[in-house]
Every structure is written in C-alpha cells, then in structure tokens.
C-alpha positions as CSV (number, residue, x, y, z in Angstrom):
1,M,-10.2,-24.3,-27.8
2,K,-11.2,-27.9,-26.5
3,I,-13.6,-27.9,-23.5
4,K,-14.0,-30.3,-20.7
5,K,-16.6,-32.9,-21.4
6,G,-19.8,-32.0,-20.0
7,L,-19.2,-28.4,-19.8
8,E,-19.7,-27.2,-23.4
9,Q,-22.9,-25.9,-22.8
10,E,-21.8,-24.0,-19.8
11,W,-19.0,-22.5,-21.8
12,E,-21.3,-21.5,-24.7
13,E,-23.5,-19.6,-21.9
14,S,-20.9,-18.0,-20.4
15,K,-19.8,-16.8,-23.9
16,A,-23.3,-15.7,-24.4
17,K,-23.4,-13.8,-21.3
18,N,-20.2,-11.8,-22.1
19,K,-21.0,-9.8,-25.4
20,D,-20.0,-6.6,-23.8
21,P,-16.6,-5.2,-24.8
22,Y,-15.0,-5.8,-21.3
23,G,-16.4,-9.3,-20.8
24,N,-15.9,-10.3,-24.5
25,A,-12.3,-9.3,-24.2
26,V,-12.0,-12.2,-21.6
27,V,-13.7,-14.6,-24.0
28,V,-11.4,-13.8,-26.6
29,V,-8.5,-13.8,-24.5
30,T,-9.4,-17.3,-23.0
31,E,-10.2,-18.8,-26.3
32,R,-6.6,-17.3,-27.5
33,V,-4.9,-19.1,-24.2
34,G,-7.0,-22.3,-24.7
35,K,-6.0,-22.6,-28.1
36,A,-2.1,-22.4,-27.4
37,L,-2.6,-25.0,-24.7
38,D,-4.5,-27.2,-27.2
39,K,-1.3,-26.9,-29.5
40,G,0.8,-28.1,-26.7
41,L,2.6,-25.0,-25.4
42,A,3.4,-24.9,-21.7
43,P,1.0,-22.8,-19.5
44,E,3.5,-19.7,-19.6
45,E,4.0,-19.7,-23.1
46,A,0.1,-20.2,-23.4
47,E,-0.5,-17.1,-21.4
48,K,1.9,-14.9,-23.2
49,E,0.6,-16.0,-26.7
50,G,-3.0,-15.4,-25.5
51,I,-2.5,-12.2,-23.7
52,K,0.0,-10.2,-25.6
53,D,-1.5,-7.1,-27.4
54,S,-4.7,-7.6,-25.7
55,G,-4.8,-4.5,-23.4
56,I,-6.7,-6.5,-20.7
57,T,-6.7,-5.6,-17.1
58,G,-5.4,-7.8,-14.2
59,F,-8.9,-8.5,-13.2
60,Q,-9.7,-9.7,-16.6
61,A,-6.4,-11.8,-16.8
62,G,-7.6,-13.4,-13.6
63,C,-11.2,-14.0,-14.8
64,M,-9.5,-15.7,-18.1
65,A,-7.4,-17.9,-15.7
66,Q,-10.7,-18.9,-13.8
67,W,-12.0,-20.0,-17.0
68,I,-9.1,-21.8,-18.3
69,S,-9.0,-23.7,-15.0
70,H,-12.8,-24.5,-15.1
71,F,-13.4,-25.5,-18.7
72,H,-10.2,-26.2,-20.6
73,P,-8.7,-30.0,-20.2
74,K,-5.5,-28.7,-19.1
75,G,-7.0,-26.3,-16.4
76,E,-5.5,-27.9,-13.5
77,E,-2.2,-27.7,-14.8
78,F,-2.8,-24.0,-16.0
79,R,-4.3,-23.1,-12.4
80,K,-1.1,-24.4,-10.5
81,W,1.5,-22.7,-12.9
82,W,-0.9,-19.4,-12.7
83,N,-1.1,-19.4,-8.8
84,L,2.7,-20.0,-8.4
85,N,3.3,-17.2,-11.2
86,N,1.0,-14.8,-9.4
87,Q,2.0,-15.4,-5.7
88,I,3.9,-12.4,-3.8
89,Q,4.7,-14.7,-0.8
90,D,3.1,-18.5,-0.2
91,E,-0.5,-17.4,-1.2
92,G,-0.2,-19.4,-4.4
93,E,1.0,-22.7,-3.0
94,K,-2.0,-22.2,-0.4
95,A,-4.3,-21.7,-3.2
96,N,-2.8,-24.7,-5.1
97,K,-3.6,-27.1,-1.9
98,E,-7.1,-25.4,-1.6
99,G,-8.1,-25.9,-5.1
100,G,-8.4,-21.8,-5.6
101,I,-7.1,-19.3,-8.2
102,L,-5.5,-16.1,-7.5
103,N,-6.6,-13.0,-9.1
104,P,-3.6,-10.4,-9.7
105,A,-5.9,-7.4,-9.4
106,I,-6.6,-8.0,-5.7
107,L,-4.4,-5.7,-3.5
108,N,-3.3,-6.4,0.1
109,I,-2.6,-3.0,2.0
110,K,-0.6,-3.5,5.3
111,T,-2.7,-1.3,8.0
112,D,0.6,0.1,9.6
113,V,1.8,1.4,6.3
114,A,-1.3,2.8,5.2
115,K,-2.2,4.8,8.7
116,K,1.4,6.0,8.6
117,N,0.9,7.4,4.8
118,M,-2.5,8.9,5.8
119,T,-0.7,10.5,8.9
120,T,2.1,11.8,6.8
121,R,-0.2,13.3,4.2
122,R,-2.2,15.2,7.1
123,S,0.7,16.7,8.5
124,E,2.0,18.2,5.4
C-alpha cells in the first residue's frame, strides 16, 4: 500500500512491532484496505474488500482505521467516512471536527439502564 511521504519508516516499525497473530491480523487488513484505496476504491468499498473473511474484532478494525488514517495518503478521506459510518448518534461528526477516529469496540452504557438491570437481576 502507498504510505504518506515521510512516514515509511514509522510504518515499517509499526509492522515490526505487530508480529504476533492478533497484531499481525491488523497489519494484514490495513494493507488490504490500503491497496484497495490505492486501486481507487471508495472508502466503503475498500473497507469491505480489506476486512471480508478476516475474522478481526471490532477493536482490530478500529486499529486498522487509525493506521489507514495516519499512514495512507487517502487517510483523511477514509477517517471521515469511517467516523460517519460507525457513529450511533453524532459522535462521528464530532470526531471529524476534532480530528479523532471512532473505535467501534467501545461501548457506552447508560447508568440508569444498567442500575435497573442490576436491580431486576438481584430481585429474581
């Protein structure tokens, strides 16, 4: 995959630090998504092509999105699409304004709902 100028060594170091099966799966999927972007695919199509049949977790997908955003020349375009595609309410729009990226593995639990569920379970 293409790498932003000046980040080539950082990318190689990132790959070298992720030789274990879990981390390497992120490297493999990142390179597949990056190569799909290199071919001119839109972010949505590139993500589908890169992730299909990979078996990665939501956290790993978030790591991939972070790496694509940081290392790939089309990273900013991908980041904005990713955030909007993974938002539940408006957090993707906020992340786009602030320069962040959403990780789909992070959960938000409403306190009142959690307390009600715990109370219900205790009384059963």
